[in-house]
Phi, psi and omega in degrees: 000132179275158178096175183274163175302326178295320177297317180296318179298312180298314180297318178300319178295319179296315181296320178302313181295323177296317179298319179297329180278335191240341184257119179295133180090350178289142178306134185277007177285118177269151180246151179284132177275119184291149177241105184266008180295149174262104181261133182247009180271141176267132178301141183305325183293342181276349176282154179301145181302324181296320178293316179300319179295318178297317180294317177300317179298316179299315180294326176296321178294324180289333185289000000 
């Protein structure tokens, strides 16, 4: 099999979920598809409310 073990794991999870949706008699348990991306962004909600308000105000002025 070509690709990394992570690719195989991800593909296997996707195929399992497709089978659960389309094959009669297949176990209806869906599995979580792993996300191996390395994300370096911080969710907007984790920033202080005061900073979010300042940025929103600034963007409103630009509009």
